[in-house]
C-alpha positions in Angstrom: 110.0 107.8 114.4 112.5 108.6 112.3 113.4 109.5 108.8 116.2 106.9 108.0 118.0 105.3 105.6 118.4 101.8 104.0 120.7 100.0 102.8 120.1 96.9 100.5 123.0 94.8 102.3 125.4 93.2 100.1 125.1 96.5 98.4 125.9 100.0 98.5 122.8 101.2 97.0 120.7 102.8 99.8 116.7 104.4 99.7 115.4 107.3 102.2 112.1 106.5 104.2 109.9 108.9 106.2 108.0 108.3 109.1 103.5 108.9 108.2 102.0 109.7 111.6 99.0 107.8 112.2 95.6 109.6 112.0 92.2 109.7 110.3 91.3 111.1 106.8 88.4 111.0 104.6 88.7 109.0 102.0 87.5 109.5 98.1 86.7 112.5 97.1 82.9 114.2 96.9 80.4 114.3 93.8 81.1 117.4 92.8 85.2 116.9 92.2 86.3 118.1 89.0 87.8 114.7 87.1 85.9 112.9 89.3 85.0 109.0 88.1 82.1 106.9 90.0 84.2 104.4 92.3 85.7 107.7 94.0 83.3 107.3 96.6 81.4 107.7 98.5 83.1 109.7 100.7 84.3 107.3 104.4 86.6 108.0 107.6 89.1 105.6 107.5 92.0 105.1 110.7 95.5 104.4 109.3 98.1 103.5 112.0 102.1 104.3 111.7 104.4 103.9 108.9 107.2 104.5 107.2 106.6 105.1 103.2 110.4 105.9 100.5 111.1 109.5 99.6 110.8 108.4 96.4 109.4 106.3 94.2 111.2 102.6 93.9 113.6 103.0 91.5 115.7 100.4 88.5 118.6 101.0 91.2 117.4 99.1 94.4 114.9 96.8 91.8 118.0 95.3 89.3 119.3 94.0 92.1 116.3 91.9 92.9 115.3 90.9 89.3 118.7 91.0 87.7 120.1 89.2 91.3 123.3 91.8 91.0 123.6 90.8 94.7 124.2 87.4 93.7 126.0 87.4 91.1 128.4 90.0 93.9 128.7 87.8 96.1 128.9 84.7 94.0 133.2 85.9 94.6 132.6 85.9 98.3 131.9 83.2 101.0 129.6 84.8 103.4 126.0 85.3 103.4 123.8 85.9 106.2 121.0 84.3 107.6 118.1 87.5 105.6 120.4 86.5 102.5 119.9 83.1 102.4 115.7 83.5 103.2 116.4 86.4 100.7 118.0 83.9 98.7 114.8 81.4 98.4 112.2 84.4 97.2 111.7 83.6 93.1 112.8 86.4 91.4 111.6 87.8 87.7 112.5 85.8 83.9 114.4 87.8 81.9 112.0 90.7 80.7 110.5 90.2 76.5 112.4 93.2 75.7 114.0 96.4 77.2 112.9 97.2 80.6 113.1 100.5 80.0 111.8 101.4 77.3 114.8 103.7 76.7 113.2 105.9 79.0 116.3 105.8 82.0 117.8 103.6 84.4 119.9 105.9 86.5 117.7 107.4 89.8 114.7 106.4 86.6 111.9 104.7 88.7 111.3 101.3 87.9 108.8 100.6 85.3 105.9 97.3 84.2 106.6 94.9 86.4 103.7 93.7 87.7 101.6 93.8 90.7 103.1 89.9 91.3 106.2 91.2 91.3 106.3 94.7 93.2 105.4 92.3 95.5 107.8 89.6 95.6 110.1 92.5 95.3 108.5 93.3 98.9 109.1 90.0 100.1 112.8 90.0 98.8 113.4 93.2 100.7 112.5 91.8 104.3 114.1 89.2 103.9 117.1 91.1 103.0 116.9 94.4 105.8 115.4 92.3 108.5 112.9 94.4 108.8 108.7 94.0 107.0 108.5 96.1 104.0 105.4 95.1 101.6 103.0 98.0 99.5 100.9 100.5 100.5 97.1 99.5 101.4 95.1 101.4 98.6 94.0 103.9 102.2 97.8 104.0 103.3 99.0 105.5 100.2 96.1 107.6 100.0 95.8 108.8 103.1 99.9 109.8 102.8 99.8 111.5 99.5 96.7 114.1 100.9 99.0 114.5 104.1 96.5 116.6 106.1 94.8 117.7 103.0 91.0 117.4 101.8 90.7 118.9 98.5 91.7 116.4 94.7 95.5 117.4 95.4 97.7 117.8 99.0 98.6 121.6 97.4 94.9 122.9 96.9 92.2 123.2 94.4 94.2 125.0 92.0 95.2 122.5 89.4 97.2 125.2 87.9 100.0 124.6 90.4 100.1 120.7 89.1 103.5 121.0 87.2 105.2 122.0 90.5 104.5 118.6 91.7 104.3 116.8 89.3 105.4 115.0 85.6 102.1 114.5 84.1 100.9 114.4 80.1 100.9 117.9 80.4 104.6 118.3 81.0 106.5 114.8 80.4 107.6 114.8 76.8 106.2 111.5 77.0 108.1 109.6 79.6 109.3 109.3 83.1 111.5 111.4 84.7 114.4 110.9 87.7 112.6 110.7 91.1 112.6 113.6 93.3 112.8 116.6 90.3 109.6 118.0 91.2 108.5 120.0 95.0 107.6 117.1 98.0 104.6 116.7 99.6 104.4 118.2 102.7 104.4 115.3 104.1 108.4 114.5 102.0 107.3 112.1 99.7 108.5 113.1 96.4 106.5 112.3 92.5 103.4 110.6 94.7 101.5 111.9 91.8 102.3 111.9 88.5 105.6 110.7 87.2 104.8 106.8 87.3 101.6 105.1 89.1 102.1 103.4 92.1 101.1 99.7 93.1 98.8 99.6 95.9 98.3 95.4 97.8 94.4 95.8 97.7 92.6 94.4 94.5 90.6 96.5 92.5 86.7 96.5 92.9 84.4 99.2 91.3 81.7 99.8 94.4 84.2 98.4 97.3 83.6 102.0 99.4 80.2 101.5 98.7 80.3 98.7 101.5 81.4 101.4 104.7 78.6 102.6 106.9 77.8 106.0 106.6 79.7 107.4 109.7 82.1 104.4 110.4 85.2 104.6 110.9 87.0 102.2 108.5 90.7 100.7 110.0 92.7 100.1 107.6 90.7 98.7 105.3 91.9 96.6 102.8 90.5 94.8 99.4 93.3 92.0 100.0 94.2 90.5 96.4 93.3 87.1 95.7 95.2 84.7 93.2 93.5 86.9 90.5 95.9 88.2 87.8 93.2 91.2 87.3 92.1 94.1 88.6 94.9 95.4 90.9 94.9 99.5 92.0 97.7 101.7 91.1 97.2 105.1 92.6 98.4 108.8 91.5 98.4 109.0 87.8 101.4 108.7 85.5 103.2 110.9 82.7 101.1 109.6 81.2 97.7 110.7 82.6 96.0 114.0 81.8 95.8 116.4 85.3 92.5 114.9 86.0 93.8 111.5 86.4 96.4 112.4 88.9 95.3 113.5 91.5 94.7 112.4 95.3 91.5 110.4 94.6 91.9 108.7 91.6 91.8 104.9 91.4 93.2 103.2 87.5 92.5 98.9 87.5 95.3 96.6 85.8 93.8 94.8 83.0 95.2 92.4 80.2 95.8 95.4 77.6 98.3 96.3 80.0 100.4 92.9 78.5 99.1 93.1 75.5 101.9 92.9 73.4 103.6 90.0 74.9 103.5 87.6 72.9 104.4 84.6 74.8 101.9 81.9 76.2 101.7 81.7 78.8 102.2 85.5 79.0 104.3 86.7 81.4 104.0 87.5 86.1 106.4 89.4 85.7 106.4 91.9 83.0 103.8 94.3 81.7 104.5 95.2 77.7 102.4 97.7 77.8 102.5 99.0 81.5 105.5 102.3 81.3 103.3 103.7 83.5 103.3 102.0 86.2 106.1 101.1 88.9 105.8 101.9 93.0 107.5 102.5 96.1 106.7 100.5 99.7 106.0 101.1 102.9 107.1 99.6 107.0 104.7 99.4 109.2 105.4 100.5 113.0 103.4 97.7 114.2 102.5 94.5 111.9 98.9 93.8 111.1 97.3 90.3 111.3 95.4 90.5 108.5 98.2 91.5 105.8 101.4 88.7 107.4 101.3 86.2 104.5 100.1 88.5 101.5 103.1 89.7 99.8 103.9 85.8 98.8 100.5 84.9 97.0 101.4 84.8 93.5 98.6 85.7 91.4 97.6 82.8 88.5 95.6 83.2 85.1 91.9 83.3 84.8 
């Protein structure tokens, strides 16, 4: 496995992927960790298979191609259409947002924000068809494993929260907005903004006590709480520009809720955009080997309760 740069076919837009080695780690946080929530325990042992992960949070540069069909508009002037493009064209794309989707925070090289969990999953389905590679959201376990990068404390750089500003944008240093990706230091595995800037969607549906189902001393292999048709709650990880430092830790979990679309006046509310989640985005992963239990999950459509 080597790092590589992917160019989205039919465009000049690229993104970078780095290899994440397989291994085992202790997921969750000890009861003594400062700022800890009850849903972060009990700690348990997890085995992760190798995968690639996007170096930066997915930016508007990438997401706009999917969300606003700029690839279709560009290709309308040509007769060329590959098999991958035909498959990608069949993926349902977002309806126009109710308001400025960037909320004035910036577009070029800035993380894409306020998309729903469903929208993020559909993006990965479109990207997979477009490139011919298997891209998806990381499972919650994969995300934490990659964030920790072999560490075991609250942060991948150690226990001292005073160093957080060197690696992450949070409530204390963000100026109340997300920032261009890659402006802070990376973690040891080359991932930028894995803590802070925007919280990142994972594949998993949020279950508060899901860690409690692990048997003591048992090794869980690639665990995941697969999402269902329920619209809420799903898991976002890493904390954001709008969070205080205690929420910007490797083990911190965040559950989506209807409050993330509170200001959406549409009825029914959009399944593509959250009007109040300017703090959430995502990054993609690519498994070295396909996991049978995760196949088909990307095509799940979220429904209303």
